Structure formats: structure tokens, C-alpha cells
C-alpha positions, 0 to 999 in steps of 0.5 A: 924656662931654662931647663938647667940654670946656673946662678952666678953673681954679675956684680963685679966681673973683672972684664967686659967686652962687647961685639959691634956689627955682629948681625948680618941683618943690620941695615948699615954698619953702626960706624965701627966693625966692618963684619955686617957691612963690607964696602967694596972698596975694602974688599981686597984688604978684609980678613978671611976670618969674620971674627977679625972684622968684628969690632970689640969694645971694652966696658967698664965692669961698674956699668953692670947692673943686676935685675931690679936696678933700673936704667939710669939716664944721665941728665944731659943725654937726650939720645940714649939707646939700647938693645938686647944682647946674648951675654956669654960668661966664660969658663977657663981657657975661653970656654963658654960657661953659660949664657945670659940675657943682657940689655946693652945701653949706649949713649949716642951723645958721646962721639963714636971715637970715645966708645968706652965712654958711651958704654960705661955709665953705671947701670948701662949694662943689665944682666940677668942673674941666672945663667943657662947652661950651653948644653941646654940650648937648642940649634941657633936657628931656633933661638930668637932675641927680642926687645920691646920698649912700652910694649912696642917690639923694637928688635926680633931677630935669630941667633943664627943671624950672628956673623960670629957665633959665641964659641968662635969669638971667644976663641979669637979673643982668647988667642990674644988675651987669655980669658979667665972664668967669670968674665963677660962677653956680649955678642952684639945687638940686632937691628932695630936700635934707635940709631938704626931707626933714626928715632926712638931714643929712651925716655924717663919712665919707659918699661924695657923687656928683653927675652931670648929664647930658652934663656930667659927674660929681663924686665927693667925701666928708665929713670933720670939721674938725680945729679 
């Protein structure tokens, strides 16, 4: 368990941003950012700073759910996907106040051009309510992110595999949009999503467990929307 835990409310962050294509081990780009996959054709035009190539997508803060709330599957959605993510809560001036375990849910039935809508359904960002102080984490190469569905491991990756580490990404964002305290930045999700696999979409009743070494574990389940 974390040695130093900060308790903060996640019910109403004013801003939620998420990085896409931020793991170098992804088998292919998820049709958004170019940090993970750099086609040869764009090499002459690529930016020298990897944080400039990571795609940043906002989410509606109303999508946040705290532990104990299930993931709700919209009735018309047959391709509901998800992944474990390192959630960073900001301090003043774009600093890192703490880390939390997150489960980032994405509707793959929504066109990629409508990225905000695909990520903003209520309950589709699950966050642990306990934050681990950044001073209590070990080196990035010892921190592992895992996610299982009904006991089957879907994701297992090291934080050292991030293309852009948290402090660097926050600093890049803060240069253009002044970050306040209590905002949430998601660092992306490792390979192993249903999109990466081509199958394994979430089904009603599924149990999801996400964990990050030294930070904690988040457990939830999937239910169908009633309306």
C-alpha cells in the first residue's frame, strides 16, 4: 500500500485532460497522436520535443466516478473499451500534487473525430479517491500498470515505457494553458485495449481491476444503462 496517502475529492475537477499514444510499446497508433508511431513520411516534419506529438484530448469532468460507482454501458454501445491510466492531480503552477489509479473508458462506436464525445459519458473515468504523494514513488522502471477483466490480464506495462513522463507533460501543457490545483491529467493507457486486440469489448457484469505499483488498486464492474 502507499506509504503516504493524500485524500482529495474527485467529484468535480474543473479540468480533465488525457494523453493519447503515450506508450512506446503500443503496437500501432490509435489514430490520434504520433508520439508512439512515427511514419517515415512525417519524419522531416516531426517536432523535436515528444510532448508536442502526444495528442491531448479533454473529457467532460462530469464523466468522473469515484470508487463504488459502476461503469455504465450506454444501451446502444456494443464497442466499449477501457484501459488503466496513471492519473496526475495538479498542484499550483502545473506541479504534480499526487498520483492516483484511473480507469479510462472509451466508446469506440463514436467516430475518432468526435474524441470528446467518445470519452465524456458519465462514469467513464473511474478514479481512486486516494492520492499517492509523488515523493513516495520509486523509480519509473519499477512502477507497473496492470488491468484485468474477469480475471484475465489485459494490460501489463511499466511506467518507464511512457513516451512523456508526468512532470514533462504537465510543464508542456502549462506553457499554453495555466494549470490550477486539483485538475486531472491522464497519462494514457498501455497496449492491450480491445482496440489493440481487435476483440474483448466490455460486457455487462464484467469485473474490472486496475492497479499501479505503489499507488493502489481500483475495482469496479460494468452495468447497462437503464435508459
